[in-house]
BADO-720318 format. One line per field, with one value per atom (N, C-alpha, C): atom name; residue number from 1; y, x, z. Coordinates in Angstrom, 3 decimals, always signed. Atoms other than C-alpha are relative to their C-alpha. Example, Ala and Ser with C-alpha at 12.3 -4.5 7.8 and 13.67 -1.06 7.14 Angstrom:
atomo <- c(N/CA/C/N/CA/C)
num <- c(1/1/1/2/2/2)
y <- c(-1.190/-4.500/+1.200/-1.190/-1.060/+1.090)
x <- c(+0.890/+12.300/+0.900/-0.820/+13.670/-0.770)
z <- c(+0.000/+7.800/+0.000/-0.060/+7.140/+0.730)
***
This chain:
atomo <- c(N/CA/C/N/CA/C/N/CA/C/N/CA/C/N/CA/C/N/CA/C/N/CA/C/N/CA/C/N/CA/C/N/CA/C/N/CA/C/N/CA/C/N/CA/C/N/CA/C/N/CA/C/N/CA/C/N/CA/C/N/CA/C/N/CA/C/N/CA/C/N/CA/C/N/CA/C/N/CA/C/N/CA/C/N/CA/C/N/CA/C/N/CA/C/N/CA/C/N/CA/C/N/CA/C/N/CA/C/N/CA/C/N/CA/C/N/CA/C/N/CA/C/N/CA/C/N/CA/C/N/CA/C/N/CA/C/N/CA/C/N/CA/C/N/CA/C/N/CA/C/N/CA/C/N/CA/C/N/CA/C/N/CA/C/N/CA/C/N/CA/C/N/CA/C/N/CA/C/N/CA/C/N/CA/C/N/CA/C/N/CA/C/N/CA/C/N/CA/C/N/CA/C/N/CA/C/N/CA/C/N/CA/C/N/CA/C/N/CA/C/N/CA/C/N/CA/C/N/CA/C/N/CA/C/N/CA/C/N/CA/C/N/CA/C/N/CA/C/N/CA/C/N/CA/C/N/CA/C/N/CA/C/N/CA/C/N/CA/C/N/CA/C/N/CA/C/N/CA/C/N/CA/C/N/CA/C/N/CA/C/N/CA/C/N/CA/C/N/CA/C/N/CA/C/N/CA/C/N/CA/C/N/CA/C/N/CA/C/N/CA/C/N/CA/C/N/CA/C/N/CA/C/N/CA/C/N/CA/C/N/CA/C/N/CA/C/N/CA/C/N/CA/C/N/CA/C/N/CA/C/N/CA/C/N/CA/C/N/CA/C/N/CA/C/N/CA/C/N/CA/C/N/CA/C/N/CA/C/N/CA/C/N/CA/C/N/CA/C/N/CA/C/N/CA/C/N/CA/C/N/CA/C/N/CA/C/N/CA/C/N/CA/C/N/CA/C/N/CA/C/N/CA/C/N/CA/C/N/CA/C/N/CA/C/N/CA/C/N/CA/C/N/CA/C/N/CA/C/N/CA/C/N/CA/C/N/CA/C/N/CA/C/N/CA/C/N/CA/C/N/CA/C/N/CA/C/N/CA/C/N/CA/C/N/CA/C/N/CA/C/N/CA/C/N/CA/C/N/CA/C/N/CA/C/N/CA/C/N/CA/C/N/CA/C/N/CA/C/N/CA/C/N/CA/C/N/CA/C/N/CA/C/N/CA/C/N/CA/C/N/CA/C/N/CA/C/N/CA/C/N/CA/C/N/CA/C/N/CA/C/N/CA/C/N/CA/C/N/CA/C/N/CA/C/N/CA/C/N/CA/C/N/CA/C/N/CA/C/N/CA/C/N/CA/C/N/CA/C/N/CA/C/N/CA/C/N/CA/C/N/CA/C/N/CA/C/N/CA/C/N/CA/C/N/CA/C/N/CA/C/N/CA/C/N/CA/C/N/CA/C/N/CA/C/N/CA/C/N/CA/C/N/CA/C/N/CA/C/N/CA/C/N/CA/C/N/CA/C/N/CA/C/N/CA/C/N/CA/C/N/CA/C/N/CA/C/N/CA/C/N/CA/C/N/CA/C/N/CA/C/N/CA/C/N/CA/C/N/CA/C/N/CA/C/N/CA/C/N/CA/C/N/CA/C/N/CA/C/N/CA/C/N/CA/C/N/CA/C/N/CA/C/N/CA/C/N/CA/C/N/CA/C/N/CA/C/N/CA/C/N/CA/C/N/CA/C/N/CA/C/N/CA/C/N/CA/C/N/CA/C/N/CA/C/N/CA/C/N/CA/C/N/CA/C/N/CA/C)
num <- c(1/1/1/2/2/2/3/3/3/4/4/4/5/5/5/6/6/6/7/7/7/8/8/8/9/9/9/10/10/10/11/11/11/12/12/12/13/13/13/14/14/14/15/15/15/16/16/16/17/17/17/18/18/18/19/19/19/20/20/20/21/21/21/22/22/22/23/23/23/24/24/24/25/25/25/26/26/26/27/27/27/28/28/28/29/29/29/30/30/30/31/31/31/32/32/32/33/33/33/34/34/34/35/35/35/36/36/36/37/37/37/38/38/38/39/39/39/40/40/40/41/41/41/42/42/42/43/43/43/44/44/44/45/45/45/46/46/46/47/47/47/48/48/48/49/49/49/50/50/50/51/51/51/52/52/52/53/53/53/54/54/54/55/55/55/56/56/56/57/57/57/58/58/58/59/59/59/60/60/60/61/61/61/62/62/62/63/63/63/64/64/64/65/65/65/66/66/66/67/67/67/68/68/68/69/69/69/70/70/70/71/71/71/72/72/72/73/73/73/74/74/74/75/75/75/76/76/76/77/77/77/78/78/78/79/79/79/80/80/80/81/81/81/82/82/82/83/83/83/84/84/84/85/85/85/86/86/86/87/87/87/88/88/88/89/89/89/90/90/90/91/91/91/92/92/92/93/93/93/94/94/94/95/95/95/96/96/96/97/97/97/98/98/98/99/99/99/100/100/100/101/101/101/102/102/102/103/103/103/104/104/104/105/105/105/106/106/106/107/107/107/108/108/108/109/109/109/110/110/110/111/111/111/112/112/112/113/113/113/114/114/114/115/115/115/116/116/116/117/117/117/118/118/118/119/119/119/120/120/120/121/121/121/122/122/122/123/123/123/124/124/124/125/125/125/126/126/126/127/127/127/128/128/128/129/129/129/130/130/130/131/131/131/132/132/132/133/133/133/134/134/134/135/135/135/136/136/136/137/137/137/138/138/138/139/139/139/140/140/140/141/141/141/142/142/142/143/143/143/144/144/144/145/145/145/146/146/146/147/147/147/148/148/148/149/149/149/150/150/150/151/151/151/152/152/152/153/153/153/154/154/154/155/155/155/156/156/156/157/157/157/158/158/158/159/159/159/160/160/160/161/161/161/162/162/162/163/163/163/164/164/164/165/165/165/166/166/166/167/167/167/168/168/168/169/169/169/170/170/170/171/171/171/172/172/172/173/173/173/174/174/174/175/175/175/176/176/176/177/177/177/178/178/178/179/179/179/180/180/180/181/181/181/182/182/182/183/183/183/184/184/184/185/185/185/186/186/186/187/187/187/188/188/188/189/189/189/190/190/190/191/191/191/192/192/192/193/193/193/194/194/194/195/195/195/196/196/196/197/197/197/198/198/198/199/199/199/200/200/200/201/201/201/202/202/202/203/203/203/204/204/204/205/205/205/206/206/206/207/207/207/208/208/208/209/209/209/210/210/210/211/211/211/212/212/212/213/213/213/214/214/214/215/215/215/216/216/216/217/217/217/218/218/218/219/219/219/220/220/220/221/221/221/222/222/222/223/223/223/224/224/224/225/225/225/226/226/226/227/227/227/228/228/228/229/229/229/230/230/230/231/231/231)
y <- c(+0.053/+25.709/-1.860/+1.838/+21.933/-0.647/+1.138/+21.113/-0.493/+0.782/+19.820/-1.038/+0.874/+16.491/-0.163/-0.462/+16.974/-1.427/+1.211/+14.012/+0.348/+0.029/+13.481/-0.484/+0.278/+13.706/-1.246/+1.681/+10.621/-1.199/+1.126/+8.238/-0.131/-0.332/+9.765/-0.467/+0.375/+8.819/+1.132/-1.003/+10.782/+1.025/-0.718/+13.512/+0.230/-0.335/+14.032/+0.262/-0.774/+15.935/-1.042/+1.146/+13.384/-1.071/+1.152/+10.828/+0.229/-0.728/+13.041/-0.027/-0.209/+14.018/-1.197/+1.050/+10.587/-0.768/+0.475/+9.618/+0.874/-0.595/+12.189/-0.149/+0.740/+10.586/-1.378/+1.212/+7.953/+0.792/-0.281/+10.224/+0.325/-0.178/+10.145/+1.002/-0.880/+12.710/-0.396/+0.272/+12.798/-0.532/+0.543/+10.953/+0.558/-0.994/+12.034/-0.936/+0.222/+11.415/+0.081/-0.111/+11.198/-0.035/+0.126/+12.087/-0.168/+0.448/+10.555/+1.225/-1.121/+12.900/-0.660/+0.308/+13.237/+0.110/-0.255/+12.827/-0.109/-0.101/+12.085/+1.444/-0.967/+15.409/+1.143/-0.256/+16.929/-0.196/+0.302/+15.160/+1.294/-1.400/+18.571/+0.722/-0.973/+20.400/-0.773/+0.445/+18.286/-0.512/-0.060/+17.926/+0.633/-0.486/+18.116/+0.922/-1.054/+21.577/-0.387/+0.715/+19.165/-0.813/+0.932/+17.148/+0.448/-0.609/+18.011/-1.584/+0.932/+15.733/+0.691/-1.420/+17.047/-1.257/+0.606/+16.109/-0.001/-0.340/+15.047/-0.263/-0.099/+15.520/-0.803/+1.306/+12.716/+1.201/-0.213/+15.546/+0.743/-0.825/+17.071/+0.895/-0.541/+18.426/-0.643/+0.298/+18.209/+1.309/-0.508/+20.213/+1.145/-0.178/+20.659/+0.591/-0.425/+22.781/+0.007/-0.119/+23.419/+0.534/-0.375/+24.459/+1.735/-1.430/+28.279/+0.783/-0.895/+30.956/+0.445/-0.381/+32.451/+1.455/-1.178/+35.098/-0.244/+0.164/+33.728/-1.467/+1.174/+30.872/+0.467/+0.136/+30.450/-0.758/+0.713/+29.049/-1.390/+0.831/+27.473/-1.260/+1.184/+25.572/-0.778/+1.470/+22.127/-1.088/+1.009/+19.229/-1.150/+1.106/+15.883/+0.138/+0.085/+16.196/+1.166/-1.326/+19.849/+1.016/-1.118/+21.949/+1.002/-0.689/+24.877/-0.275/+0.256/+24.581/+1.027/-0.777/+26.219/-0.597/+0.125/+25.888/+0.121/-0.023/+25.223/+0.784/-0.510/+27.205/-1.395/+0.835/+25.026/-0.907/+1.128/+23.408/-0.290/+0.412/+21.877/-0.195/+0.671/+21.603/-0.651/+0.775/+19.263/-0.698/+0.597/+16.929/-1.098/+1.384/+13.746/-1.219/+0.643/+11.804/-0.042/-0.035/+12.575/-0.672/+0.338/+12.333/-1.384/+1.454/+8.667/-0.659/+0.706/+7.917/-0.416/+0.522/+8.600/-0.844/+0.563/+6.963/-1.794/+1.704/+3.464/-0.283/-0.115/+3.778/-0.025/-0.221/+3.961/+0.587/-1.435/+7.198/+0.673/-0.482/+7.727/-0.961/+0.435/+6.658/-0.639/+0.449/+6.698/+0.486/-0.437/+6.923/-0.252/-0.164/+7.896/-0.340/+0.544/+6.632/+0.446/+0.227/+7.052/-1.336/+1.283/+3.899/-0.525/+0.512/+2.384/-1.461/+1.039/-0.838/-0.400/+0.650/-2.475/-1.563/+1.399/-6.559/-0.260/+0.375/-8.372/-0.440/+0.256/-9.359/+1.245/-0.947/-5.882/+0.750/-0.339/-5.571/+1.525/-1.092/-2.254/+0.447/-0.884/-0.725/+1.187/-1.391/+2.712/+1.205/-0.546/+3.657/+0.138/+0.218/+2.389/-0.762/+0.791/+1.562/+0.192/+0.347/-0.166/+0.713/-0.372/+0.946/+2.227/-1.401/+4.831/+0.797/-0.876/+7.605/+0.085/-0.475/+7.550/+0.726/-0.067/+8.870/-1.066/+1.304/+5.632/+0.502/+0.335/+4.727/+1.078/-1.475/+7.620/-0.707/+0.663/+7.145/-1.031/+0.790/+4.958/-1.160/+1.896/+1.537/+0.319/+0.140/+2.995/+0.057/-0.037/+3.991/-1.624/+1.189/+0.543/-0.763/+1.213/-1.525/+0.479/-0.342/+0.208/+0.741/-0.609/+1.873/-0.930/+0.281/+1.137/-0.786/+0.132/+1.713/+0.204/-0.604/+2.369/-0.094/-0.182/+3.778/+0.280/-0.357/+4.273/+0.306/-0.719/+6.763/+0.112/+0.175/+6.098/-0.048/+0.176/+6.219/-1.866/+1.431/+2.414/-0.524/+0.805/+2.263/+0.870/-0.733/+3.326/+0.498/-0.913/+5.876/-0.924/+1.010/+2.572/-0.699/+0.525/+1.655/-1.408/+0.946/-1.194/+0.176/-0.106/-1.862/-0.080/-0.295/-0.979/-0.821/+0.740/-3.673/-0.960/+1.412/-6.877/-1.281/+1.034/-10.214/-0.219/+0.245/-9.855/+1.224/-1.373/-6.322/-0.394/+0.187/-6.484/+0.653/-0.465/-3.908/+0.304/+0.145/-3.783/+0.367/-0.773/-3.445/+0.640/-0.688/-1.313/-0.827/+1.125/-3.571/-0.933/+1.422/-6.999/+0.029/-0.091/-6.989/+0.994/-0.920/-3.716/+0.794/-0.865/-2.108/-0.179/+0.516/-2.033/+0.369/-0.576/-0.113/+0.928/-0.616/+1.479/+0.918/-0.737/+4.325/+0.482/-0.015/+4.720/+1.482/-0.553/+7.029/-0.445/+0.626/+4.484/-0.516/+0.875/+2.908/+0.193/+0.327/+1.934/-1.339/+1.383/-1.498/-0.439/+0.263/-3.036/-1.291/+1.664/-5.874/-1.110/+1.281/-9.142/-0.492/+0.474/-10.290/-1.083/+1.576/-13.456/-0.952/+0.922/-14.780/+1.186/-0.644/-12.283/+0.506/-0.618/-9.738/+1.256/-1.523/-6.232/-0.171/-0.022/-6.114/+1.444/-1.239/-3.444/+0.548/-0.759/-1.110/+1.022/-0.817/+1.245/+0.511/-0.283/+2.720/+1.244/-2.053/+6.287/-0.031/-0.633/+7.547/+0.006/+0.115/+6.294/-1.022/+0.682/+3.725/-1.276/+0.996/+0.332/-1.075/+1.283/-2.792/-0.995/+0.314/-4.281/+0.920/-0.834/-1.543/+0.039/-0.021/-1.819/-1.595/+1.499/-5.744/+0.462/+0.008/-4.836/+0.613/-0.993/-2.373/-0.952/+0.377/-4.771/-1.479/+1.318/-7.323/-0.799/+1.450/-9.137/-0.277/+0.804/-11.037/+1.446/-1.096/-8.621/-0.566/+0.661/-9.190/+0.844/-0.792/-8.002/-0.498/+0.694/-8.490/+1.070/-0.812/-7.263/+1.027/-1.039/-4.243/+1.207/-0.753/-1.610/+1.494/-1.484/+2.109/+0.766/-0.790/+4.888/+0.979/-1.238/+8.054/+0.793/-0.870/+10.693/+1.193/-1.964/+14.425/+0.954)
x <- c(-1.138/-15.877/-0.486/-0.504/-15.735/-1.194/+1.035/-19.348/-0.463/+0.230/-19.345/+1.609/-1.040/-17.358/+0.542/-0.273/-15.117/+0.720/-0.319/-13.987/+0.972/-1.179/-10.925/-0.547/+0.763/-11.925/+0.709/-0.700/-9.788/-0.814/+0.666/-11.802/-1.050/+0.929/-14.455/+0.344/+0.112/-12.980/+0.052/-0.045/-13.268/+1.429/-0.847/-10.773/+0.615/-0.015/-9.194/-1.271/+1.050/-12.060/-1.215/+1.479/-14.842/+0.081/-0.394/-13.243/-0.014/+0.220/-13.013/-1.490/+1.143/-16.515/-1.071/+0.586/-17.872/+0.281/-0.828/-16.117/-0.762/+0.767/-17.595/-1.702/+1.610/-21.336/+0.083/+0.430/-20.113/+0.155/+0.136/-19.738/-1.406/+1.102/-22.195/-0.040/-0.007/-23.491/+1.046/-0.679/-21.228/+1.148/-0.890/-18.596/+1.458/-1.545/-14.763/+0.615/-0.788/-12.511/+1.523/-1.332/-9.091/+0.371/-0.230/-7.903/+1.510/-1.541/-4.583/+0.559/-0.793/-2.185/-0.849/+0.246/-3.090/-1.585/+1.259/-6.600/-0.800/+0.647/-8.052/-0.149/+0.301/-7.427/-0.813/+0.904/-9.974/-1.170/+1.262/-12.771/-0.298/+0.272/-12.781/-0.671/+0.684/-14.320/-1.281/+1.072/-16.910/-1.263/+0.939/-18.603/-1.624/+1.500/-22.400/-0.217/+0.426/-23.648/-0.918/+0.890/-26.017/+0.113/-0.667/-23.965/+1.319/-0.858/-21.719/+0.999/-0.854/-18.513/+1.386/-1.228/-15.098/+1.108/-0.912/-12.165/+1.744/-1.121/-8.805/+1.334/-1.471/-4.997/+0.946/-1.233/-2.273/+1.138/-1.210/+0.124/-0.604/+0.764/-2.443/-1.148/+1.148/-5.575/-1.410/+1.085/-9.289/-1.420/+1.086/-11.753/+0.496/-0.451/-10.064/-1.076/+0.915/-11.980/+0.071/-0.541/-11.427/+1.235/-0.866/-8.666/-0.266/+0.280/-8.031/+0.120/+0.238/-8.674/+1.766/-0.830/-5.551/+0.203/+0.013/-3.975/-0.458/+0.245/-5.655/+0.230/-0.776/-3.217/+0.856/-0.592/-1.767/+1.227/-1.118/+1.742/-0.184/-0.018/+1.292/-1.214/+0.844/-1.642/-0.085/-0.082/-1.270/-0.355/+0.209/-2.270/+1.217/-0.961/-0.653/+1.266/-0.701/+0.766/+0.501/-0.200/+1.979/-0.429/+0.883/-0.787/-0.562/+0.315/-1.748/-2.086/+0.983/-5.482/-0.993/+0.707/-8.215/-0.625/+0.571/-9.890/-1.378/+1.482/-13.417/-0.183/-0.213/-14.613/-0.322/+0.203/-14.157/+0.994/-0.653/-11.143/+0.979/-0.439/-8.512/+1.880/-0.762/-4.637/+1.136/-0.146/-2.604/+1.457/-0.993/+0.885/-0.376/-0.066/+1.249/-0.446/-0.192/+1.410/-1.685/+1.835/-2.648/-0.253/+0.862/-3.368/-0.133/+0.188/-2.288/-0.512/+0.170/-3.235/-2.092/+1.111/-6.853/-0.384/-0.378/-5.900/-0.254/-0.365/-5.015/-0.853/+1.077/-8.030/-1.072/+1.422/-10.233/-0.955/+1.491/-12.068/-0.244/+0.211/-11.535/-0.941/+1.088/-15.031/+0.223/-0.088/-13.649/+1.198/-1.332/-10.004/-0.276/+0.010/-9.769/+1.298/-1.475/-6.190/+0.125/-0.449/-4.393/+0.804/-0.937/-2.544/+0.544/-0.381/-0.333/-0.617/+0.748/-1.991/-0.693/+0.815/-4.766/-0.417/+0.045/-5.049/-1.981/+1.858/-8.936/-0.011/+0.422/-8.582/-0.116/-0.089/-8.163/+1.063/-1.580/-4.515/+0.338/-0.172/-3.045/+1.504/-1.390/+0.504/-0.208/-0.340/+1.220/+0.850/-1.180/+4.388/+1.306/-1.764/+7.425/-0.016/-0.390/+8.302/+1.628/-1.600/+11.590/+0.782/-0.603/+14.512/-0.165/+0.375/+12.886/+0.399/+0.084/+13.946/-1.583/+0.992/+10.966/+0.201/-0.458/+10.823/-0.805/+0.334/+8.821/-1.417/+1.597/+5.237/-0.791/+0.409/+4.543/-1.096/+1.653/+0.811/-0.527/+0.571/-0.109/-0.558/+0.172/+0.544/-0.612/+0.846/-1.317/-1.283/+1.262/-4.075/-0.916/+0.902/-4.637/-0.079/-0.286/-3.727/-1.633/+0.949/-6.747/-1.257/+1.312/-9.224/-1.285/+1.372/-12.710/-0.290/+0.666/-13.494/+0.828/-0.847/-11.035/-0.058/+0.586/-12.156/+1.356/-0.924/-9.069/-0.516/-0.109/-9.017/+1.163/-1.197/-6.905/-0.734/+0.399/-6.987/+0.558/+0.493/-7.530/+1.624/-1.145/-4.310/+0.964/-0.989/-0.776/+0.429/+0.090/+0.681/+0.345/-0.335/+1.708/-1.267/+0.830/-1.683/-0.260/-0.244/-1.223/-0.627/+0.694/-4.116/+0.839/-0.962/-3.008/-1.290/+0.785/-6.297/+0.215/-0.495/-4.741/-0.065/+0.086/-4.721/+0.324/-1.044/-1.820/+0.934/-0.525/-0.202/+1.722/-1.414/+3.700/+0.788/-0.690/+4.820/+0.092/+0.048/+5.664/-1.349/+1.364/+2.698/-0.543/+0.125/+1.173/-0.861/+0.921/-1.627/-0.770/+0.656/-3.424/-1.166/+1.708/-7.072/-0.589/+0.566/-8.185/-0.399/+0.333/-9.123/-2.225/+1.764/-13.618/-0.127/+0.787/-14.168/+1.011/-0.801/-11.982/-0.839/+1.024/-13.271/+0.919/-1.081/-10.970/-0.746/+0.494/-11.575/-0.960/+0.547/-13.441/-1.436/+1.392/-16.226/+0.428/+0.020/-16.806/-0.037/-0.222/-15.617/-0.522/+0.077/-16.739/+1.156/-0.644/-13.854/-0.456/+0.327/-14.560/+0.985/-0.892/-12.080/+0.133/+0.250/-13.188/+0.365/+0.357/-13.547/+1.066/-0.847/-11.530/-0.523/+0.593/-12.753/-0.386/+0.544/-13.724/-1.244/+1.664/-17.539/-0.301/+0.021/-18.050/-1.735/+1.427/-21.047/-0.594/+0.053/-20.943/+0.938/-0.666/-19.605/-0.019/+0.196/-18.682/-0.468/+0.752/-21.099/+1.116/-0.772/-19.539/+1.429/-0.890/-17.241/-0.902/+0.666/-17.988/+0.234/-0.689/-17.949/+1.006/-0.945/-15.781/+1.528/-1.089/-13.306/+0.440/-0.266/-13.791/+0.982/-0.955/-12.591/+1.503/-1.333/-9.607/+0.692/-0.879/-8.237/-0.025/+0.030/-8.895/+0.778/-1.091/-6.091/-0.359/+0.550/-7.705/-1.243/+1.328/-11.257/-0.796/+0.858/-13.746/-1.586/+1.437/-17.615/-0.793/+1.101/-20.177/-1.346/+1.063/-23.765/-1.407/+0.828/-26.680/+0.092/-0.036/-27.384/+1.008/-1.007/-24.504/-0.595/+0.452/-25.798/+1.425/-1.561/-23.472/+0.086/-0.341/-21.980/+0.014/-0.050/-23.287/+0.544/-1.226/-21.740/-0.986)
z <- c(+0.914/-52.800/+0.533/-0.249/-50.762/+0.275/-0.574/-50.528/-1.312/+1.450/-54.174/-0.247/+0.361/-54.831/-1.065/+1.716/-58.040/-0.426/+0.564/-59.950/-0.971/+0.679/-61.814/-1.499/+1.368/-65.471/-0.759/+0.791/-66.646/+0.300/-0.250/-64.910/+1.181/-1.082/-62.505/+1.242/-0.942/-59.383/+1.009/-0.583/-56.631/+0.792/+0.003/-55.711/+1.951/-1.080/-52.230/+1.177/-0.694/-50.606/-0.351/+0.000/-52.087/+0.605/-0.975/-50.180/+1.540/-1.762/-46.611/-0.166/-0.326/-47.758/+0.204/+0.205/-47.994/+1.610/-1.383/-44.609/+1.087/-0.856/-42.978/+0.478/-0.077/-43.712/+1.219/-0.750/-41.308/+1.707/-1.683/-38.083/+0.267/-0.959/-35.391/+0.895/-1.337/-32.632/+0.707/-1.128/-30.094/+0.469/+0.260/-31.412/+0.443/-0.138/-30.373/-1.078/+1.177/-33.547/+0.114/+0.280/-34.471/-1.526/+1.196/-37.686/-0.492/+0.292/-39.283/-1.203/+0.966/-41.324/-1.801/+0.953/-44.800/-0.949/+0.323/-46.411/+1.444/-0.697/-43.108/+0.872/-0.366/-42.233/-0.487/+0.808/-44.515/+0.583/-0.413/-43.022/+0.726/-0.650/-40.827/-0.719/+0.068/-43.163/-0.812/+0.632/-44.253/+1.435/-0.915/-40.572/+0.010/+0.042/-41.078/+1.630/-0.757/-39.153/+1.158/-0.935/-36.884/+0.721/-0.726/-35.656/+0.767/-0.632/-32.699/+0.952/-0.287/-32.430/+0.419/-0.454/-30.865/-0.665/+0.934/-32.909/+0.721/-0.811/-31.171/-0.586/+0.500/-32.538/+0.817/-0.648/-31.118/+0.875/-0.780/-30.435/+1.197/-1.852/-27.590/+0.110/+0.202/-28.738/-0.208/+0.324/-28.524/+0.161/+0.259/-30.085/-1.248/+1.528/-33.607/-0.608/+1.403/-36.425/-1.117/+1.251/-40.029/-0.102/+0.543/-41.595/-0.134/+0.093/-41.226/-1.290/+1.564/-44.042/-0.258/+0.594/-45.889/+0.935/-0.993/-43.440/+1.243/-1.653/-40.144/+0.155/-0.926/-39.519/+1.137/-1.132/-36.177/+0.235/+0.227/-36.364/+1.274/-1.425/-32.442/-0.191/-0.105/-33.382/-1.443/+1.366/-35.473/+0.095/-0.503/-36.132/-0.590/+0.346/-36.340/-0.959/+1.498/-39.816/+0.116/+0.023/-38.758/-0.978/+0.530/-40.609/+0.987/-0.679/-39.217/+0.091/-0.213/-37.651/+0.864/-1.298/-35.533/+0.787/-1.144/-32.450/+0.356/-0.382/-31.042/+1.253/-1.513/-28.141/+0.698/-1.096/-25.063/-0.422/-0.188/-26.620/+0.700/-1.106/-24.590/-0.770/+0.284/-25.517/+1.422/-1.388/-23.296/-0.871/+0.908/-23.750/-0.626/+0.464/-25.423/+0.685/-1.000/-22.613/+0.347/+0.297/-22.187/-1.114/+0.897/-25.197/-0.326/-0.152/-25.674/+0.752/-1.245/-22.588/-0.386/+0.305/-24.104/-1.225/+1.469/-27.629/+1.109/-0.504/-25.483/+1.301/-1.199/-22.894/-0.659/+0.901/-25.814/-0.211/+0.025/-25.493/-0.762/+1.522/-29.298/-0.481/+0.463/-30.627/-1.873/+1.524/-34.486/-0.167/+0.267/-35.709/-2.006/+1.407/-39.722/-0.298/+0.353/-41.087/-1.531/+1.658/-44.570/+0.186/+0.370/-45.772/-1.550/+1.120/-48.409/-0.459/+0.217/-48.344/+1.323/-0.947/-46.680/-0.793/+0.511/-46.829/+0.332/-0.503/-47.038/+1.405/-1.477/-43.688/+0.925/-0.974/-42.382/+0.683/-0.197/-41.952/-0.805/+0.655/-42.518/-0.299/+0.577/-44.014/-0.223/+0.195/-43.480/+0.387/-1.566/-41.745/-1.523/+0.611/-44.215/-1.575/+1.168/-47.797/-0.089/-0.009/-47.833/-0.856/+1.175/-49.077/-0.111/-0.264/-48.176/+1.351/-1.014/-45.626/+0.796/-0.917/-42.667/+1.286/-1.625/-39.309/+0.695/-1.447/-37.753/-0.188/+0.064/-37.187/+0.955/-0.580/-34.926/+0.978/-0.879/-33.187/-0.573/+0.365/-35.640/+0.888/-0.584/-33.750/+1.178/-1.199/-30.578/-0.432/+0.779/-32.917/-0.176/+0.313/-34.485/+1.138/-1.248/-31.135/+1.077/-1.518/-29.088/-0.737/+0.567/-31.523/-0.244/+0.704/-31.833/-1.043/+1.116/-34.728/-1.152/+0.549/-37.619/-1.518/+1.696/-41.531/-0.545/+1.092/-44.135/-0.706/+1.355/-46.754/-0.993/+0.841/-49.549/-1.626/+1.464/-53.368/-0.230/+0.244/-54.517/-0.536/+1.080/-56.950/+0.274/+0.581/-57.062/-1.021/+1.401/-59.388/-1.493/+0.941/-61.197/-0.573/+0.263/-61.488/+0.524/-1.038/-58.972/+0.979/-1.250/-56.481/+1.575/-1.485/-52.734/+0.730/-0.302/-51.816/-0.205/-0.028/-51.491/+0.591/-0.684/-50.359/+1.226/-0.908/-48.132/-0.227/-0.216/-47.483/-0.080/+0.000/-48.885/+0.627/-0.498/-46.913/+1.167/-1.638/-43.070/+0.346/-0.447/-40.969/+0.856/-0.866/-38.973/+1.278/-0.721/-37.391/-0.591/+1.361/-38.545/+0.946/+0.014/-38.777/+0.940/-1.068/-37.117/-0.945/+1.094/-40.249/-0.356/+0.385/-40.439/-1.073/+1.558/-43.527/-0.338/+0.420/-46.350/-0.904/+0.669/-48.473/-1.176/+1.264/-52.082/-0.426/+1.033/-54.810/-0.962/+0.897/-56.306/+0.616/-0.779/-53.760/+1.319/-1.708/-49.838/-0.040/-0.001/-48.845/+1.436/-1.696/-45.340/-0.086/+0.129/-44.474/+0.937/-0.661/-43.637/+0.586/-0.319/-41.240/+0.420/-0.289/-40.648/-0.908/+0.853/-43.472/-1.761/+0.802/-45.829/-1.467/+1.500/-48.660/+0.452/-0.502/-49.093/-0.859/+0.314/-49.317/-0.483/+1.013/-52.097/+0.556/-0.889/-50.040/-1.009/+0.859/-52.782/-0.803/+1.206/-55.996/-0.199/+0.230/-57.059/-1.469/+0.911/-59.686/-1.606/+1.456/-63.517/+0.444/-0.354/-61.977/+0.155/-0.117/-63.021/+0.655/-0.943/-61.250/-0.403/+0.827/-63.756/+0.520/+0.207/-63.420/+1.847/-0.938/-59.416/+0.064/-0.196/-59.828/-0.507/-0.066/-61.646/+0.527/-0.623/-59.580/+1.456/-1.212/-56.282/-0.165/+0.454/-56.037/+1.149/-0.790/-53.063/-0.219/+0.383/-52.638/+0.108/-0.150/-53.644/-0.060/-0.203/-52.556/-0.378/+0.432/-54.561/+0.102/+0.520/-53.745/-0.127/+0.368/-55.381/-0.217/+0.497/-56.754/+1.363/-0.775/-55.546/-0.219/+0.258/-54.797/-0.559/+0.305/-56.261/+0.927/-0.423/-54.491/-1.061/+0.529/-55.991/-0.431/-0.339/-57.040/+0.111)
***
């Protein structure tokens, strides 16, 4: 069921599983990977069988597997988003101090985070909407300050249809110039942190360049023919 990318009938954009599946293609053999809450947690369901990686959860776990089947859940095994998970042979459970020691010492090769906004210079806003109750920034502040490679998984527009890929973030920042790539429901972008810009690498099949331009408030860079993400 999770092996096929699902499109929204309305405009052919990727759904959350489709975004996660595309991000899974960025994973390389031997990686230690931290998955943030939201869409990033779905990436665990799409790890290729021939790729050996270790998933790290900031609440203190190495060796996280995919989500459990209904009826097989263990309430004592959860990820950072408090979702029940499975563990793999050789997994380890430890305290948060050790977990964040791994993160701060840059032992994590790839971090995958969700975001509310991303700027064309790679700034990320992922933790607070003014006027709404929030629990705090959490481990994201350590991840964006320490991670070697950060990919953001997000929808390109909000519920009002407004772009979340901006010239400058309007929400409180989690980190500055720290994002390397963004995968949305419309395409894949590399961040030009020096000159500012979302470099379009791939577009979702059925989504036009013009639609992507209209959904990108920041500087969009389109070079040559853009390959499609198929279904």
